[in-house]
N, C-alpha and C positions, 0 to 999 in steps of 0.2 A: 198270453196277450191281455186276457181279462184282468188279471192282477196289476199289469202295468197300467192299463186305462184308468182303473180306480186309483192307482197310486198318482196318475197325472191329474184326474179330477181333485183328489183330496190337495194337490198343490195348488191347484186353482182355487179352492174354497180359501185356502190360506192367504193366497195374494188377494182375493176377493175381500176378504176381512180388512186387509190393509188399505185396499182402494176405498172402503167405506170411511176409514180415518181420513184418508187425502179428500175425499169428496166433501165430507162435514167440515173438517177443520179449514181447507183452504177456501171454501165457500163462504166461511165467518172470520177470513183475515188470519187464521192461525197456522201453525206449521205442523205437518204431520208427524213430526219427530219430537214434538214437544210434551213428552210426557205420557203417561199411562191412560188408557181409555175411561171416559166417565160418562155416566148417565146423562144425556143432554137435558133432562127433565128435572131431575134431583141434584144432578151434579156431584153423585157419589162416584168415587173411583171403583172400577169395578175389579174384582177379583180374577184372576187368569182363566178360573174355571167357569166363569160366566162369558168368555170371550171365545169359546171353542166354536169354529164356523158351523153354523147350522144345528148342530147338535144342542149348543146352549139355548137357542131360540126354542127348539121343541121342549127341552127340559123343563125352561121356565114358563112354558106354555104362552110365550109372547109377551111376558110382563116382566119389568124390572124387579130384580131380586130384593131391592131396598124400598123403593117408593110404591112398587106394584102397579105402576101406570104401564099403559102398553107400548110394546116396543114396535117402531114402524116395520112394516113388513119389508121395506126397502133394503134392509140389513140383511136377510137371508137371500133376499132376492138377487141383490148384487153380487153376493157370494157365489149363489148357484149359477148365474149367468158367467161368472169369470172362471168357473169350474168346467161349463159346457165350452168356453172360449178355448181353454187349454185342452180338452179332449178334442175338439175340431181341429186345432192346430196340430196335434199329435197324429190323428188318423187321416186328415185330409191336407190340412194347410201346410204340415212340414214338407209335403212333396209339391204342393201347389206354387208355393214361394220359395223354391230351392234352386239355386245356381250349381252348376257343376264346376268343382275344382276348389282347392284349399286356398284361403281360408272361407270364402263366401258359402261353400257348402253348409257352414255352421253359423256364420254371421247372419245370412240373410232371414233363415227362419227364426232364429233369436230376435232380431230386429223387428220383424213383423209380429212377433208375440208380444213384444213391450209396446209397440206403436198400437196395437189393438187394446191394450190396458190403459193407455193413455187416452185412446179415442173414447172407450168406455166411461173413463172418469170425467170427461168433457162433456160427454152424452148426458151423463146422469146430474153434474152440477148445475147444467143449463136446464135442465127438464125439472129439476127439484127446486132450484133456487134462483133460475133466471139469472145467472152469471157464469162466465166462463173466466176462471182465473187467469191473468197474465202469465203467470209462471207456468201453467200447463200448455198454454199456447207457444210458450217460449221453448219449453221442452220438445214439443212436437215438432217445432219448426227447427230447432238444433238437430234433432234425430234425423229428419228427413234431409236436411242440407249435408250434414256430414255422410250420410248414406249415398246421396247422389254424388258427392265429390268422390268418393271412395269408389264408387262404381266407375266413374269417368277416369280416375288415376289408374285402376287396373285395366283399363281398355274394354271393359265391359259394356259400357254405355258411351255412346258418342258424345263429343263436346257440344254438338247442336242440340242434342236431346236435352241436356243440361240447361242450355241456354232457353230452349221452348219450356222447360219446366218450370224456371225462375219466371219466365214471362207470363206463363199461366197463372202463378201465383200472384204476381204483381196486377195482372189483368182483372183476376177476380177480386182481388182487394180495392182496386180503383172503381169496380162496378159497384161494391157494395156501399163504398163511401159516396159514390155519385147519387145512389138511391136513398141513402140517409140524407143528403142534403136536399135532394127533391122533396122528400117527404116532410122535412123540416120546413120547408119554405112553403109547401102547399097545404099540409095538414097540421102544421106546428107541432109535429112528434117525430120521434127518432124511429125511422123506418127499420133500422140495423142497431144492434148494440154494437159498442167497440169490440167486444169480445168476438163477434162475427167477424168483423173487419180483420182483427189481428189474427183470427184463425185461418182466413183465406191464402196467405203465403205459404203455410205449411201444407195445407192441402194441394195446391199447385205443384209444390215440388214432390208430394207423394204420388200424384196421379199423373203428372206430365200431360202433354198433348198428345192425341185429342181427347183423352179420357177425362179432363176436366170438364168438357162440354156435357157429356151425358150425366154427370155427378151433378152439376148445377142445374141442370133441367130438372134431374129427378127430386133434387132438394126442394125447388120451388114447387114442382107437381105435389109432392107428398105434403108439403106445408099447405098449399092451397086447400087440397082434399080434406086434411085434418082439420084446417081451420073452418071451412064450410060446415063439416059435419058438427063441429063444437057450437058454431052460432046458430045453425038450424035446431039444434039440440037445446038451446037455451043455456048452454053452459059457459059461453063466452060472449061478449059483445064485439061489434065491429070495431070500436074503438080501442079494445084490450089489447095488450102485447102479448104474442105468441112466441115463445124461444124458437129461435131458428136453427141454433147450434144441433139440435138432435137431428134435423132433417139434413143438415149439411153432413154429419157423420154418417147417416143411412144412405144418402146419396154417393158418398166417398165408397163406403164398404161395396155398395151393388156395383159401382163403376170398377173398382179394383178387380171384383169377381168376372164381372160380364161386360165392361165398358167397351173393350175392343168389339165385341159382337154387336153390341147396341150402335155403335158408330157405323160398322160396316152395313148393318141393316138399314140405318138412315141413309147413307149414302146410296144403297141400292135402291131405296125407296125413291131418292131425288131422280136416279137415272130412270 
């Protein structure tokens, strides 16, 4: 079992290395498939043995082999996070997101693993570069839509649940659009970026109703808490933009895992 977990972790590191390429290149308008990796500072093409996940960073002591400038800690961090994601998926998530019956007993766990990697890429691109590439939003939306349609077609999900999932995404999108218009009119600034608005339909499809509600609440709550901490610590000003995509992703993950319980607790609290 331990050897299997180690193998899964290593596979996660490899995919994490690829996610680093996706995050950097797509944030700068490039394609993740456009050639070999280069040092972002000296632009020198990297030899394959300088691209071994985690090990190369340790071996080079965190510096480029050519220009000797520091390598961002985000590269090994994203690799490690993806490795942890793979291990969690194998140990816990594989059964948590598993439907009975072929082919869904295989399709669903793989689907959620891919979705997890896409959401991690969206989280990091917005956190690091304050942009959510449209292609990542489109990929997440397409995955969620085909998944929901597949579940409905196989009779696993009711047609009305698909309808409510679509409506949830549209509603969240319209909410963000309305908030953007209001903040533009009142404060002359964009309250939400287009990336957040384009992300909303995919999240609605993934979560459905009513899980979209705790996800949205948690995103706003976490964003407000972090924003206040940054403002009072002097690291941000009230007028400065705070990327909202990471909080949407965090809210979505928390709602996927515990959204049903949170919603039931809230209904019980009202009664």
